[in-house]
LUMGU-652175 format. One record per residue: x negated, y negated, z of N, C-alpha, C in turn; residue in one letter. Coordinates in steps of 0.02 Angstrom, whole numbers, plus 50000, padded with zeros to 5 digits. Layout:
XYZXYZXYZa
...
END
This chain:
465245304856452465895302356474466445307456461x
466425310656402466935315456385466905321656431x
466275323356452466205329056497466565327856563x
466585321556586466945319956648467695321156641x
467945320556580468655321756568468795329056550x
468255333156552468345340256535468395341556460x
468125336856420468165337456347467465337156318x
467285341756276466635341656243466675337656179x
466135334456157466155330756093466355335156035x
466145341556036466325346055981467075347155976x
467395348256034468125349356033468495342956013x
468215337156032468525330856014468505329855938x
467915331055909467845330255836468275335355800x
468305341455826468725346655794469455344655794x
469705342055850470405339955852470535333855810x
470035329355805470115323655761470175325855688x
469785330955669469825333555601470505336755588x
470745340655637471405343755631471935338355626x
471865333155668472345327555666472335324055599x
471745323255570471685319955504472005324255450x
471925330855455472235335355406472995334955411x
473245335555474473975334955483474225328155460x
473825322955475474015316255453474035315555378x
473605319255343473625319055270474275321855243x
474515327355274475165330155254475735325455273x
475695322455333476205317655353476235311755303x
475645309455283475615303755237475905305555169x
475725311355142475985313355077476755314255078x
476995317655130477715318955134478105312555148x
477855308455194478215302255208478175297455149x
477635297855111477575293755051478125295355001x
478245301954990478785303854946479465301454970x
479575302055035480205299555064480265292055056x
479715288455067479735281255062479855278954990x
479555282454942479675280854871480415281554854x
480705287154875481405288454859481875283554894x
481745282354958482195277754994482075270554973x
481435268654966481285261754949481525259754880x
481525264354833481715262654764482425264954746x
482695269954783483355272554766483855271754822x
483615269954883484055269454942484395276054958x
484035281554947484295288254962483875291355017x
484205293755070483855297355123483825304655103x
483245306955079483185313455047483015318855098x
483535322055125483425327355175483195333855142x
483185334255077482945340255042482185340355040x
481855335255065481125334555059480755340455090x
480985342855147480655348555179480715354855138x
481295355855107481395361755064480975361155002x
480885355154976480465354254916479725355254932x
479525353454992478845354955016478745362555019x
479245366055046479215373355049479205376354980x
479595373654933479615376254865478925375654832x
478575370054844477915369254816477435374754838x
477435376154904477005381454930477235388254906x
477905389354905478175395854885478035397454812x
478115392454768477965393554697477235395254687x
476785391954724476075393454719475935400654741x
476255402654796476165409554822476445414654774x
477035413254745477335417854697476895418454635x
476625412754612476205412854553475575416954562x
475315417254624474695420854636474805428254653x
475365429754687475435436554714476015440554688x
476535437254661477145440854646477295442054572x
476995438154527477165438754457477005445754429x
476425448454450476245455154428476745460354452x
477015459454512477515464154539478165463454500x
478355457254486478985456054450478975459454381x
478415458754346478375461254278478075468354274x
477955471254333477705478154337477075479154296x
476585474654308475955474954271475415478054316x
475075483154291474565486554332473985481954348x
473775477954298473205473554309473405467154347x
474045466254358474275460254394474305454254348x
474635449154372474695442854336474645437254387x
474115433354384473995428254435473925421454402x
474225416554435474125409554415473715406254469x
473155403354451472675400954501472945394954540x
472635393754595472805388154640472795381454602x
472275380354563472185373954530472715372754476x
472945378154444473495377554396474145375854432x
474275379354488474885378154526474885371354561x
474295368454571474255361854601474605356654558x
474635357954492474995353554446475665356554424x
475675363154414476285366354389476845366354441x
476675367754503477185368254554477545361554566x
477185355854573477535349454578477965347954517x
477715349954457478115348854396478765352754399x
478745359054421479345363154425479835360354476x
479575358454535480005355654587480295348954564x
479885344854531480135338554505480685339654454x
480615344754411481125346154360481775348454393x
481715352754444482315354954480482655349054514x
482255344554543482525338754577482875334054529x
482605333454469482915329154418483605331954399x
483655338554392484305341654377484795340254434x
484545340754496484965339354554485205332154555x
484755327554538484935320454537485445318954483x
485355321854424485795320554368486485323554377x
486525329354411487155332854417487545331154481x
487185329154534487515328154599487385321254629x
486745319654637486565313854678486785307254647x
486765306754582486925300354549487665298454559x
488085303354576488785301954587488915298454654x
488395298154696488475295454764488135288754774x
487815285954722487435279954731487865274054754x
488495273954733488925268254751489265269154819x
489125274854852489435276254917488935274854973x
489165275755034488745274755093488155279655093x
487595277555125486995281855128487145288655159x
487635288955203487785295055238487965300755190x
488305299155135488505304255087487895307455053x
487415303355035486795305955006486415310255055x
486405308055119486055311955170486385318755179x
487055318955180487415325255190487315329855130x
487325327055070487215331155010486525334155010x
486005330155022485325332755021485205337655078x
485515336455135485455341055191485765347855173x
486345347655140486655353755117486235357455066x
485945353855019485505356954969484895360155002x
484625356855054484055359655090484235366255123x
484835366555153485055372755186485145378355135x
485415376655076485515381755024484845384454999x
484375379954983483725382054958483355386355009x
483355383955072483015387855124483355394555135x
484025394655133484385400955143484235406055089x
484175403755026484015408354971483345411654981x
482845407655000482165410455008482115414455072x
482495412855122482505417055183482805423855167x
483305423855124483615430255105483125434455064x
482745431355020482285435054976481655437255013x
481375432755053480705434055081480675434155157x
481245432855191481235432855263480915426555291x
480755426755356480475420855389479765421955416x
479495428055407478835429455434478275426055396x
478355425255331477855421755292477265426155273x
476825423255233476235426855209475675421755200x
475065424155197474495419755190474335418655116x
474015413055102473795411455034473035410455037x
472645414254999471915413755005471645407054981x
471125404855015470775398854994470415400254928x
470455395754878470095396854815469345397954827x
469055402454789468355404254800467885398254797x
468025393554751467585387854743467595383254804x
468135383654844468205379454903468115383454967x
467895389654961467795393855021467145391755055x
467085393455119466485391555156466575384955190x
466025382255218466065375955253465395373255273x
465415367555308464815364255332464715365755406x
464085366555426463915367455497463495361455518x
463735358155570463375352355595463515351355669x
462995351055710463045349755782463535354555816x
463485360955797463925365855829464635366055801x
464765362155750465435362055719465425365555652x
465995368755636466075371755570466655368255536x
466515364955481467025361055446467155364355378x
467725367655368467865370955305467905366055247x
467625368055190467655363855130468375362455110x
468805367355118469495366455095469845360855134x
469695360355199469995354955239469765348055213x
469125347655197468875341355170469195339755103x
469295344955062469625344154997470335341455006x
470695344155055471385342055068471415334655087x
470985332655133470985325755156470805321055098x
470285322755061470065318355006470595317854952x
470895323554932471395323454879472035319954901x
472235320954964472835317654990472745310054990x
472155307755012472025300555013472025297754942x
471735301554895471715299254826472415298554797x
472845303554809473535303354783473925297854816x
473845296954881474205291654917474015284754890x
473355283654883473135277154858473365276054786x
473325281454745473535280854675474275279154670x
474695282254712475405280854711475545273654732x
475215271454786475295264554808475085259654753x
474515260854722474275256354670474755256254611x
475015262054592475485262454535476115258354549x
476385258854608477015255454624476915248054636x
476365246154668476265239254689475855235054641x
475475238254596474995234354557475055235354481x
475535239354458475595240454386476255237654360x
476285236754294476885234054263477485238754271x
477365245254262477905250054269478145250254342x
477685249554389477875249254458478315243254473x
478155237654442478575231654452479275232654423x
479315236454367479975238054339480375242454387x
480035247154419480365251354469480665247154525x
480255242554551480495238354606481045233654583x
480985231054523481505226654496482155230454486x
482095236754465482695240754453483095242054516x
482775241954574483135242954636483445236454662x
483125230854648483375224454673483935221654630x
483875222354563484395219754519484425224054456x
484725230054461484725234654404485105231954343x
485655228354353486035225754296485635220554256x
485285216254291484865211254257484315214754218x
483985219654248483445223154214483705227054153x
484305229954159484585233654104484775229054046x
484925222854062485095218054009484485216353966x
483885217753991483275216753952483075222953913x
483515227853911483395233953871483035239453907x
482945238953973482605244154012483115249454031x
482925255754022483365261354039483315262654114x
483715259154153483685259554226483875266554251x
484415269754226484565276554250483985281554240x
483625280854184483055285354174482505283954225x
482385277654240481875275854290482065278754358x
482695278154376482935280754440482835288354443x
483015291754390482945299054388482225301254394x
481775298054356481065299854358480765298154425x
480995292754456480735290954522480915296254573x
481535298554571481735303854618481325310254606x
481235312054543480845317954527480125317354550x
479825311354542479135310254563479065310554639x
479555307654675479525307954748479565315054773x
479995319054742480055326154762479435330054743x
479125328354686478515331654664477945330454714x
477935324654746477435323354798477515328254856x
478135329854874478245334754928477985341654907x
478115343554844477875350054819477105350154816x
476805344554798476075344054796475785345254865x
476095342254916475875343354985475965350655004x
476495353954979476605360954994476055365454966x
475845364054905475305368054875474655367054915x
474515360854934473915359554975473955363355042x
474565363855070474635366955135474615374555133x
474745377455074474805384755069474195388555097x
473575386655081473005390355109472855388855183x
473195383955212473065382155281473585385155328x
474215384455310474765387055351475065393255319x
475465396855356475835402555329476355399955279x
476395403255222476915401555173477545405155193x
478035401355215478655404255240479245399955220x
479835402955219480435399355197480635393755244x
480385393855306480585388755355480035383655368x
479505383855329478935379255342479135371955333x
479615370555289479825363755278480265361155335x
480725365255359481165363055413480785361955478x
480215365355486479805364355546479425357755545x
479365354655486478955348655478479365342455463x
479955343155434480305337455407480525332455461x
480695334855521480895330255575480325325755595x
479715328555599479125324555615479005319355560x
479085321455498478965316855442479475311155441x
480095312755457480595307355461480415302455517x
480145304955572479925300555626479355296055601x
478905298855562478355294955534478615289355489x
479115290955447479405286055402479745280455442x
480105282255494480445277255536479935272655570x
479395275555595478885271455628478555266755578x
478385269255520478055265155469478515259955439x
479165261355438479645256855407479955260155346x
480615261155347480955264555293480835260955227x
480555264655178480435261755113479765258455104x
479355258055157478705254855152478185259955129x
477905258855070477405263555042476765263455084x
476495257455094475875256955133475995259155205x
476575257555232476735259455301476745266955310x
477005270655261477035277855265476335280955265x
475905278255223475225280955217474835279655281x
474825273455303474435271555362474705274955424x
475365274955432475665277855491475575285455492x
475645288755434475555295955432474865298055454x
474355294755427473665296355446473535294655519x
473775288755540473655286655609473985291155660x
474605293155647474965297455695474665304455696x
474405306755640474065313255640473465313155686x
473075307755683472485307155726472695306455799x
473215302555812473465301755881473705308355909x
474055312155868474285318855889473695323355905x
473165322955864472575326955877472225325055942x
472185318555956471885316256019472305318256079x
472965318056070473405320056125473295327456144x
473165331556094473035338656108472405339656148x
471935334856144471315335356182471415333056254x
471735327156263471765324056329472405325856368x
472945327356333473565329056367473965333856323x
473755340256319474055344956271474815345756280x
475065345056342475775346156353476205341056316x
475925335256300476315329956268476215329656193x
475805334156165475625333556094476235334456048x
476705338656069477275339956025477795334356026x
477755329956076478245324456081477935317556073x
477285317356064476945310756063477205306356007x
477325309255948477555305355891478255302555905x
478675306455939479355304155952479375298856007x
478905299356054478845294056104478645287456071x
478165287856025477955281855988478535279155947x
478935283655917479505281355878480005277455921x
480135279955981480605276456026480345269556043x
479705269156059479405262656078479425257756019x
479265260255959479275255855900479975253455886x
480465257755890481155255755877481415250755928x
481175251455990481385246656041481075239756029x
480445239656006480085233355997480185230355928x
480215234755876480285232455808480725237355770x
481375236355771481845241355742481715242955668x
481435238255631481315239455559480695243555547x
480315245255599479685248955590479095244255587x
478495247155591477895243055593477785239055530x
477945241955472477835238555408478485237355370x
479045238855401479685238355367479965231255369x
480465230255328480825223855326481555225055340x
481865220255373482575220755389482965219855324x
483395224755310483785224555248484435220855259x
END
């Protein structure tokens, strides 16, 4: 049947795998946005820059530290170390940003937070464009994850499978933490009635700060995962953030489960579109967004606020 459409089963499976990989990144990034908006009511436009920072810190740790310190033998921080260290660094930077700037805007309209985070994203991207340009560089796949599986004429890299599995694990773990644990219930309660929760002795400002840092760390985590697949460049976040915002809108602003399901689903749909109608692959997500907003303005899993 696929041959009649000019599509081989191998190319279909290959595009489905690519769509699943892209969907994993969409899910991770939109999850971070949903956590921040759902619990803090902040539209975090810095998310793309924080995704870029995650990949850039991993690249710097592997290739640049030896140059910085003028060491002949070099100084390298492995991929697996940066998989945890880079999100921690980006989360710490984001916490400083929240404490010094963002918290002053919580009582104002959402537009002020959006403008502030958009400005911060431009500053961060501009700094790294000045230092490293826009051409980018490659990040080698870790040796333990090099190679791949061969089956029915297909070659499936181990690293791609690792990305999908780890992204799903992190997405499910985040959803479970927020929806099924006591601390997650405190997070949700802090957004609905912070004064009441604070009267019980809970440090609500600290919860808000850590939540913002954790949401931004998710973006950095996705950046480290993406580094061996895509070029590490100062503009890699700005090229992706518009699509991720569309994913969040389709899933429903603030919906944790909606971001995960929609991100994975739209990645697969985008991959299938590249097979059957390649000209529409770059706009397919936005067409779906328009249709969803016309039929259900709150998104597929969202609630009217």
